[in-house]
C-alpha positions in Angstrom: 92.7 134.9 115.2 91.7 138.5 115.1 88.5 139.7 116.9 85.4 140.2 114.7 82.4 142.4 115.2 78.9 140.8 115.4 77.5 140.1 112.0 80.8 140.5 110.3 81.8 137.8 107.9 85.4 136.8 108.0 87.7 134.6 105.9 90.7 132.7 107.1 94.0 134.5 106.7 97.6 133.2 106.6 97.7 133.5 110.3 94.6 131.4 110.6 95.8 128.5 108.4 98.8 126.4 109.4 100.5 123.1 109.4 101.3 121.3 112.7 103.8 118.5 113.3 103.7 117.0 116.8 101.5 119.9 117.9 103.9 122.6 116.8 103.1 125.2 114.1 105.7 124.6 111.4 104.2 126.7 108.5 101.6 129.3 107.8 99.6 129.0 104.6 98.2 131.8 102.3 95.3 129.8 100.8 93.9 126.4 100.4 91.5 124.4 98.3 89.9 121.2 99.7 88.0 118.4 98.1 86.2 115.6 99.8 85.0 112.5 97.9 83.3 109.3 98.8 82.7 106.3 96.7 79.3 104.7 96.7 78.2 101.3 95.5 74.7 100.3 94.4 73.4 97.1 95.9 71.4 95.1 93.5 68.9 92.3 94.1 68.2 89.5 91.7 65.0 90.3 89.8 64.9 94.0 90.7 65.2 96.6 88.0 66.6 99.2 90.3 69.2 99.0 93.1 67.7 98.3 96.5 70.2 100.4 98.4 73.5 102.2 98.2 76.5 101.6 100.4 78.9 104.4 101.1 82.6 103.8 100.9 85.4 105.6 102.7 85.8 109.4 102.4 88.9 110.9 100.9 90.2 114.4 101.7 92.6 116.1 99.3 93.8 119.6 100.1 96.0 121.8 98.1 97.8 124.5 100.0 99.3 127.6 98.3 102.3 129.6 99.5 103.5 127.9 102.6 106.0 129.9 104.8 107.9 128.0 107.4 107.9 129.5 110.8 111.2 130.8 112.3 111.1 128.0 114.9 110.6 125.3 112.2 113.5 126.7 110.2 115.7 126.6 113.4 114.5 123.1 114.1 115.4 122.0 110.5 111.9 121.0 109.5 111.8 119.6 106.0 108.5 119.6 104.1 109.6 116.5 102.2 110.2 114.5 105.4 106.8 115.4 106.9 104.4 112.6 107.6 101.4 112.1 109.8 100.9 115.8 110.3 97.9 118.0 110.8 96.4 121.0 108.9 94.5 123.5 111.0 92.1 126.1 109.5 90.6 128.6 111.8 87.2 130.0 110.7 85.2 132.7 112.5 82.9 130.1 114.2 84.9 126.9 114.1 88.2 125.2 113.6 88.7 122.5 110.9 91.4 120.0 111.5 92.7 117.6 108.9 94.7 114.9 110.6 97.1 112.0 109.7 98.1 113.9 106.6 100.6 112.8 104.0 101.9 115.0 101.2 101.3 113.7 97.6 102.8 116.6 95.6 105.2 119.5 96.4 105.9 122.4 94.0 108.6 124.9 95.1 109.2 128.4 94.1 111.6 130.3 96.4 113.9 133.3 96.4 117.2 133.7 98.2 116.7 133.8 101.9 113.1 132.5 101.9 111.8 129.1 102.8 108.7 128.9 100.7 106.8 126.0 99.1 104.5 127.3 96.4 102.0 124.4 96.4 101.6 121.4 98.7 99.0 118.8 97.9 98.1 116.5 100.8 95.8 113.7 101.6 94.2 113.5 105.0 92.8 110.5 106.7 90.4 112.4 108.9 88.5 115.8 109.0 87.0 117.1 112.2 85.4 120.4 113.1 85.4 121.9 116.6 83.8 125.1 117.8 86.1 128.2 118.0 
């Protein structure tokens, strides 16, 4: 990640967003969109007009990646986006690193030109999201 001056706000670039399989960077990503959801259930008690509590269900993380470029090493190793499972997405931000782990893809849209290994959009579902300091 490039060095930043104090007080300067930075945004992730394609060199700061990548997919990892078995700890190896296999693709860089131009942009992403993430959505976290959690289901909640109201707990009702007999005779009460309002719920007495709410119980949170599991979180769900859905991330859509745009313009994935396979690394030269991944191409040489024959990495196939369709065959990927249990992989990680790493997003470096100025002050922290966000890691989505145990990912599975749910949708792949390709748009490539001759000689390029490009996936236009990849939608993935992650089991876990963690943040670490940069």
